C-alpha positions in Angstrom: -47.1 124.2 113.5 -43.3 125.2 112.7 -42.5 128.7 112.5 -39.9 130.9 113.1 -39.9 133.5 116.2 -37.5 136.6 116.7 -37.1 137.2 120.8 -36.2 140.1 122.4 -33.0 139.1 124.5 -34.5 139.7 127.9 -37.5 137.6 126.7 -35.4 134.6 125.7 -33.0 135.1 129.1 -36.4 134.5 131.0 -37.5 131.5 128.8 -34.2 129.8 129.2 -34.3 130.4 133.1 -38.0 129.4 133.2 -36.8 126.3 131.1 -34.1 125.2 133.4 -36.6 125.6 136.4 -39.1 123.8 134.8 -36.8 121.1 133.5 -39.1 121.0 130.4 -37.7 121.6 126.5 -37.5 124.7 125.4 -40.6 124.3 122.8 -42.7 123.2 126.0 -41.7 126.4 128.2 -42.6 128.7 125.1 -45.9 126.8 124.7 -47.0 126.9 128.3 -45.8 130.6 128.7 -47.8 131.6 125.2 -50.9 129.8 126.4 -51.2 131.3 130.2 -50.5 134.7 128.4 -53.0 134.3 125.7 -55.3 133.5 128.4 -54.8 136.5 130.6 -54.9 138.4 127.5 -58.0 137.1 126.4 -59.7 137.7 129.6 -60.3 133.9 130.6 -58.7 134.2 133.7 -56.8 136.8 136.0 -53.5 134.7 136.2 -51.3 132.1 134.9 -52.3 129.7 137.5 -55.9 128.3 137.6 -58.1 129.1 140.4 -58.3 126.1 143.0 -61.4 125.0 144.6 -61.1 123.3 147.9 -63.7 121.2 149.7 -64.2 119.7 153.3 -65.2 116.2 153.4 -68.4 115.4 155.2 -69.5 112.0 156.9 -72.5 110.5 155.3 -72.8 107.9 158.2 -73.1 104.1 157.5 -74.6 103.1 154.6 -77.7 100.8 155.4 -77.3 98.5 152.3 -73.7 96.9 151.9 -74.1 95.6 148.8 -76.0 97.3 145.8 -75.5 94.6 143.2 -79.0 92.7 144.1 -81.3 95.4 142.6 -84.6 93.5 143.9 -83.0 93.6 147.6 -82.4 97.7 146.9 -85.9 98.2 145.6 -87.3 96.0 148.8 -85.5 98.2 150.8 -86.2 101.6 149.1 -90.0 100.9 148.2 -90.8 98.1 150.7 -91.6 94.7 149.6 -94.9 95.6 147.5 -92.6 97.4 144.9 -93.7 95.2 142.0 
């Protein structure tokens, strides 16, 4: 959508600084800032950055079957030889 937008001088300067820092086009910078601001104002998140979740890896040990391509072998292992 194309529209004309009048910016206050201080806002325009901040956008230009952010544009240079990010290396984006002015349009991309304005859209990113508007999206972040709209999310905050709508209460969807508390800040402009998404919440990062980290998890710790856990070893599950060595698999008992190296290959799961042969379904008969997998069923025989899981249910015994009388799986049929």
